[in-house]
C-alpha positions as CSV (number, residue, x, y, z in Angstrom):
1,X,0.0,0.0,0.0
2,X,2.8,2.4,0.8
3,X,4.0,2.4,-2.8
4,X,0.6,3.3,-4.1
5,X,0.3,6.1,-1.5
6,X,3.7,7.4,-2.5
7,X,2.6,7.9,-6.1
8,X,-0.7,9.4,-5.2
9,X,0.6,12.0,-2.8
10,X,4.0,13.0,-4.0
11,X,6.6,12.6,-6.7
12,X,9.4,14.7,-5.2
13,X,10.6,15.4,-1.7
14,X,8.2,18.3,-1.2
15,X,4.4,18.4,-1.2
16,X,2.9,21.9,-1.7
17,X,0.9,23.1,1.3
18,X,-1.2,26.1,0.2
19,X,-2.6,28.8,2.5
20,X,-4.0,31.2,-0.1
21,X,-5.8,31.1,-3.4
22,X,-2.7,32.6,-5.1
23,X,-0.6,29.8,-3.7
24,X,-3.2,27.3,-4.8
25,X,-3.1,28.6,-8.4
26,X,0.7,28.6,-8.4
27,X,0.8,25.0,-7.1
28,X,-1.7,23.9,-9.8
29,X,0.1,25.5,-12.7
30,X,3.7,25.6,-11.8
31,X,4.4,22.3,-10.1
32,X,4.4,18.7,-11.1
33,X,3.2,17.6,-7.7
34,X,0.3,15.1,-7.9
35,X,-1.2,16.4,-4.7
36,X,-1.7,19.7,-3.0
37,X,-2.4,20.1,0.7
38,X,-5.2,22.6,1.2
39,X,-4.7,24.7,4.4
40,X,-7.4,27.2,3.7
41,X,-11.0,27.5,2.5
42,X,-14.5,26.7,3.3
43,X,-17.4,24.6,2.0
44,X,-18.5,27.4,-0.4
45,X,-15.1,27.4,-2.2
46,X,-14.6,23.6,-2.3
47,X,-16.5,22.7,-5.5
48,X,-14.5,25.3,-7.5
49,X,-11.2,24.2,-5.9
50,X,-11.9,20.5,-6.7
51,X,-12.8,21.4,-10.3
52,X,-9.6,23.3,-10.7
53,X,-7.5,20.5,-9.2
54,X,-9.2,18.0,-11.5
55,X,-8.5,20.2,-14.6
56,X,-4.8,20.1,-13.7
57,X,-4.8,16.4,-12.7
58,X,-4.0,17.1,-9.0
59,X,-5.4,15.6,-5.9
60,X,-6.5,17.9,-3.1
61,X,-5.5,16.7,0.4
62,X,-8.0,18.6,2.5
63,X,-6.8,19.6,6.0
64,X,-10.0,18.9,8.0
65,X,-8.9,20.8,11.1
66,X,-8.4,24.0,9.1
67,X,-11.3,23.8,6.7
68,X,-14.5,25.8,7.6
69,X,-18.2,25.2,7.1
70,X,-18.4,21.4,7.3
71,X,-19.3,19.5,10.5
72,X,-16.4,17.7,12.1
73,X,-18.5,14.5,12.3
74,X,-19.7,11.6,10.2
75,X,-22.2,13.5,8.2
76,X,-19.6,16.2,7.3
77,X,-17.1,13.7,6.1
78,X,-19.8,11.9,4.1
79,X,-20.7,15.2,2.5
80,X,-17.0,15.8,1.6
81,X,-16.8,12.4,0.0
82,X,-19.9,13.0,-2.1
83,X,-18.4,16.2,-3.3
84,X,-15.3,14.3,-4.5
85,X,-12.8,14.9,-1.7
86,X,-10.5,11.8,-1.9
87,X,-7.8,12.6,0.6
88,X,-7.7,14.3,4.0
89,X,-5.2,15.1,6.7
90,X,-6.2,15.6,10.4
91,X,-5.0,15.4,13.9
92,X,-8.4,13.8,15.0
93,X,-8.4,10.0,14.9
94,X,-12.2,9.8,14.9
95,X,-12.4,11.9,11.7
96,X,-9.6,9.8,10.2
97,X,-11.5,6.6,10.8
98,X,-14.7,8.0,9.3
99,X,-12.8,9.3,6.3
100,X,-11.2,5.8,5.8
101,X,-14.8,4.3,5.9
102,X,-15.7,6.7,3.1
103,X,-12.8,5.4,1.0
104,X,-10.6,8.4,1.3
105,X,-6.8,8.5,1.6
106,X,-6.0,9.4,5.2
107,X,-3.0,11.1,6.6
108,X,-2.9,11.2,10.4
109,X,-1.1,14.3,11.7
110,X,0.8,14.1,15.0
111,X,2.5,16.9,16.9
112,X,5.7,15.5,18.4
113,X,6.5,17.7,21.4
114,X,7.9,15.1,23.8
115,X,8.3,11.4,24.5
116,X,4.7,11.2,25.8
117,X,3.4,12.5,22.4
118,X,5.4,9.7,20.7
119,X,4.0,7.0,23.0
120,X,0.4,8.4,22.6
121,X,0.8,8.6,18.8
122,X,2.0,5.0,18.5
123,X,-0.8,3.8,20.8
124,X,-3.3,5.7,18.6
125,X,-1.9,4.1,15.5
126,X,-2.1,0.6,17.0
127,X,-5.9,1.0,16.9
128,X,-6.2,2.6,13.4
129,X,-3.9,2.5,10.4
130,X,-4.1,5.6,8.2
131,X,-2.3,5.6,4.8
132,X,0.5,7.8,6.1
133,X,1.6,9.7,9.1
134,X,2.6,13.3,9.1
135,X,4.7,14.5,12.0
136,X,5.3,18.1,13.1
137,X,7.8,19.6,13.3
138,X,10.0,18.2,10.6
139,X,13.0,18.8,12.9
140,X,12.0,15.8,15.1
141,X,15.2,13.8,15.9
142,X,16.1,11.0,13.5
143,X,15.8,8.4,16.3
144,X,12.2,9.4,16.8
145,X,11.4,9.2,13.1
146,X,13.0,5.7,13.0
147,X,11.0,4.6,16.0
148,X,7.8,5.7,14.3
149,X,8.7,3.9,11.1
150,X,9.4,0.7,13.1
151,X,6.4,0.9,15.3
152,X,3.8,1.9,12.7
153,X,5.1,0.6,9.4
154,X,3.7,3.7,7.8
155,X,5.3,6.2,5.3
156,X,6.3,9.2,7.3
157,X,5.7,12.7,6.0
158,X,6.8,15.8,7.9
159,X,5.9,19.5,8.1
160,X,6.6,22.6,10.0
161,X,9.9,24.5,10.4
162,X,11.0,23.8,6.8
163,X,12.9,27.0,5.8
164,X,15.2,25.8,3.1
165,X,16.8,23.1,1.0
166,X,19.0,22.0,3.9
167,X,15.9,21.3,6.1
168,X,14.4,19.2,3.4
169,X,17.6,17.2,3.0
170,X,17.9,16.7,6.7
171,X,14.4,15.4,7.0
172,X,15.0,12.9,4.1
173,X,18.2,11.7,5.7
174,X,16.2,10.8,8.8
175,X,13.8,8.5,6.8
176,X,11.0,10.9,6.2
177,X,9.5,10.3,2.7
178,X,8.5,13.9,1.9
179,X,7.9,17.2,3.6
180,X,5.0,19.6,3.3
181,X,5.7,23.3,3.2
182,X,4.0,26.5,2.1
183,X,7.4,27.8,0.8
184,X,6.9,28.2,-3.0
185,X,10.6,28.2,-3.6
186,X,10.9,24.6,-2.4
187,X,7.9,23.2,-4.3
188,X,10.0,22.2,-7.4
189,X,12.9,20.8,-5.3
190,X,14.5,17.6,-6.5
191,X,17.3,15.5,-5.0
């Protein structure tokens, strides 16, 4: 499954994460990324954003925690699925489980602040297997990344605190598959 998720979500070490309509348009037209993480928007904009993504053969990965106007419950997730949302990212395990039931690609986001957050995250993932795990910040120590890989068996993405090429390279060296960032200058990066 990991191989198929890789090709659906990213084809380079950086996944564009967009915070504005201008960034969204740039990611659509100026990158070869197969997916774009949507960090803005509301239910009124979604049909148009999905149509634009389809026109450019891109998959939207909707960040459920930041998206406005849809209930953070089963009915809301079902509504998103009917609209054509095929991938989500969230910190909320209950939403991730519902999205999986709806056939969506699910990225579980974990904030790694201390050892307890790592233990809690591993426990959470023992009860539910998303398609990938995104950890924040990307500067998490390599030993923690390796532990998450061993314990979960999931592809690890990372985001947060990515400022330049060296941050991307460091993340990849730790075993992270790809990073998400809103820095346009990194969206076309190749290694």
